[in-house]
N, C-alpha and C positions, 0 to 999 in steps of 0.2 A: 393734295387731295387725300393722301393717306392720313395725315394728322386730322383732318376735318372729319373723315369717317370714324376714326378711333375716338375722337372727342365726342362726336355726336352720339355714337353708341354707348359710350360710357355715361353720357348725361342722361340718356333714356333709361338706362338700367340702373343708374346710381351706384354702379360698381367701378372700381378702378381698372385701367388696362394694365396688364402685366407683360413683361418680356420673357417671363419663364413660362414656357409653353410646351405641352406634351404633344409635339408633332415631330415627325421625322422627314427630312428632305433628301431627295436624291437628284442630283449630287448634293454633298454638303457644302462644297465650294465649287465655283465655276470659273473656267478660263475660256473666253470666246473671242473669236476674231471679229473685228469691226466689220459690220455689214452681213455677217453670217446669221442664219436662224438659230434660235436657242429654245430649249425646252427643259423643264424641271418638274418634279413631282413632289407633292406634299401629302403626307399621310398622318392621320390622327392616331395617337396612342391612347386616347381617352375613350371610355364607354359612356361619357356624358357629353358627347358632341352633338350640338344642335345644328351646326352648319360651318362651312369654311369658305375662305376666299383668298385671293392673291392681289397685292397691290404692287405696282411697278411704275417707274417713270416712263416706260414704253407700253403702258396698258396693263391689264391684268384680268382677273375673273372676280365679279362682284360676289357678295355673300350668297352662298348656294346652300339651301337647307337640305338636311338629310344626307349629306355626303361626308364620308370619312377619308376619302382620297380624292385629290383635285390636281390636275396638271396645269402648268403654266406654259403657254407657247408664245414665242415672239418671232415674228416672220423675219425681222432684220434688226440686228442690234446697231443702232445709229446714235447711241449716247455713250460718250466716254465715261461718264459717271453713273451709269445705269445702276439702279438698285431694285431689289425685289424682296418681298416679305410675305410669308404665309400667315394668315390669321385665322383664329379658331373661336367660335362662339360656343359656350357650354350651355347646358340646359338650365343652369341657375343664373343665366344672363351675365355671365362674365365673359370677358374677351381677352385673348392673349395673341402674341404674335412672335414670329421668329424670322430673323433676317438671313437671306441667302447672300453671302459675299460673292460678287461677280467682278472679275478683272477683264477688262476689254483690251485687246492688244492689236498691234499692227507691226509686221515685219518691215525692216528697212526698205525703202525704195532702191537704194544702192549703198554699197560699202566699197570704198576705194582707198588706195594707199599711194603716196607719192613722197619724194624727197623734198625737204623744206629748205628754201633759200639757196639751192644749188641744183644745177642740172649737169648730167654727165658723170664722168668717173670721180671717185674719191680716192684720196691718198692713204696708204696704209699708216696707221697710227692716228688718223684724223677723227675727231669726234663729229659725228653727223646726226641729223634728225630726220625722222620719218613721221609723217602725219597720216592718221586713219580718219577718214570722213564717213560718218554714219548719218544718212539722210532719211528723215521723216519716219521715226520709229516711236512706239508707244507700248507700254508706259516705260518711261526712262528709268524708273526705280528698279525695274527688273532686268536692266541691260548690263551685260558684262562684255568687255572687249578683250580679246586675246591676241597677242602677237607671236607669230611663229617664224623661225628661221630654219630652213632645211629640215622641216618636220619636227623641230624641237621648240617646246613652248619656252619663250623668253620673258614674257611679262603679261600681267593681267591688270585691267582697269575696271573698277566697279563704280557705277553711278548711283547717287543717292537722291536725285531730283524727284520729289514727290508728285509733280505735276502729271496728271494722267493723260493729257492730250499729246499728239504727236509733236516731236521736236527733232532738231538736228544737232549733232555734236561732234567735235573733232578731238582726237586724242593724239598727243605727241609723244614719241619714244626716242630717246637718245641712245646711240650706240657708238662704240669705237671700232674703226675698221681694222682688219687684219688681213694679211695676204691670203690666208686660206678661205676668207669670205668671198673671194672673187668668184663670180658665177653662181653663188648661192642665191636662193629666192626667199624673199620675206613677204609675208602677207598678214592681214588681220582678219579676225572673225568677230562678228557681232552676234551675241547669243541672248535670247530672252529666256530666262529660267524662272519657273513658277514652282512653288512648293506643291508636292503631290503629283506633279507632271513629270514623268520619267524622261521624256525626250525633249531636249531644248530646241527652240526654234532658231536655226543658225543660218546666217548669210555670210559668205566668205568673199573677200576681195580678190581681184586678180593679183597674181604675184608680181612683186617688184624685184627685178634682177639687180644684184649689186655688181658694179664694175669697180674693182679696186686696183689702183696702180701701186706697184711695189718694185723695189730694185731686184736685180738678179741674185739668186743664191743657188749653190750646188747642193743636190741631194746628198752627195758624198763629198764634203769639202776638203778631205784630207788630200795632201799631195801624194803622187803615185810614183812608183819605180817600176820600169818594165825592162825585161831582158829580151834582146832580139838575137835571132840566129840568122845566119847567112841564107839559109834555105826557107825562111819563113818571114811572115809580115806581122807587125802588131799595130793595132789601132788605138789611138788615144781618144778617150771620150770625155768631152768638156761640157756635156749637156747641163744647162742651167735653166732654172725656172724663173720667170719674171713677167711683169705686165707694164708696158708692152713687151712683146717677145724680144729677147736679147739679140744683139748682133755680136759677132765674134771676131777676134783678131788673135793671130798666133805670132809669137816671137820665137825665132829659131836659134839654135846654138851658135850659128855663124853670125849672130846679131842682125840678121835680116828680119823684117817684120811684114806680115801679110794680112790684109783685111780679108777674112774668109766668109764674109756675109753672102757673097754672090755664088759661093760654092753650093753644089747641090745638098750636101750635108755639112753645114758650116761648123757644127760642134764636134766633128770628128776629123782626125788627122792620122794618116798613115805615113810615118816618117821613113825616109830612105835608110836602108840598112847600114850605109856607110856614113851616116850623119848621127852618131850618138851625141849625148849631151842633155842639157836642160831645156825643155820646151815650156814656154809660158803661154797660157791661154787666158784671154780676157773676155769676159761677157759684159756688155753695156746695154743700158737703155736710158730713157729720160729720168729715171729715178736713181740711178746709181751705177757703180762699176764694181766687179769683183774679179779676182784672178786666181788661177790654180796652176801648179807646177808639175810637170811630168819629167822625170829623170829617165833617160833611155840609155841603157848600157848594153854592150855586146856580151853575149853569154860566153863563159870560159870555154875554151876549146872550140869556139865557133870558127868555121873556115868556109869558104865557098865550096859548095858541093860540086 
């Protein structure tokens, strides 16, 4: 309809239609959610204005004589490629127009993250993949997807699809598991970013908690030496970290060995004062085994009180 109106007016006046036009629009560009109402204003900057009008794929305002200010009102934006332009007729029967760029958007119906091709725990050192599914979002060219692990940004994906209609897309991120990743949370965020719009439209997935299996290790792996006195006790601390939680066994100086897992505090041992020597503690789980040695000696001059 727009081109028919412009061509018809040009034919009647015998003057060409030009896109260089002394009008000012507010806003100069627009971002509107699909289904929402929308309005804009067009003001003439010329003192030779005969009339003005709006053309749009969702209706407009026909040529209105004697006006230098004209609003456009759309009750509901239901066209993903909506366009609008203000036209101005001058007293010398020329016509010009100016286009108002409009971007129609829709936030995602859902954003979710899950582990690809594997369920359950992963093993330390293993390369694994997570997938972020963004459902029914538009326009895709303004979409960015951010990956976070423990509140730290680890990756960003940008989409360049020019199609303005809603679409769904999946994003895959590869990571290598480490023991200190166990229990951390990973999530993805889908953001629609528009030039001139300060606050991005963001939808965040529920977090995915990593469960990483790793062999036991001691926070302080060095072997230890302890002096004991006849009137005191010393406790050997063999605490190790691992997933699954380690089980413990102790090897005593007299060559006896005891599985200490059923003990109330299996990582701790208080040796008898009269049994000095080297105690070996072993921490084990499904991923591996590690050992630590404790040398217990009697303090010089120690004697029963």
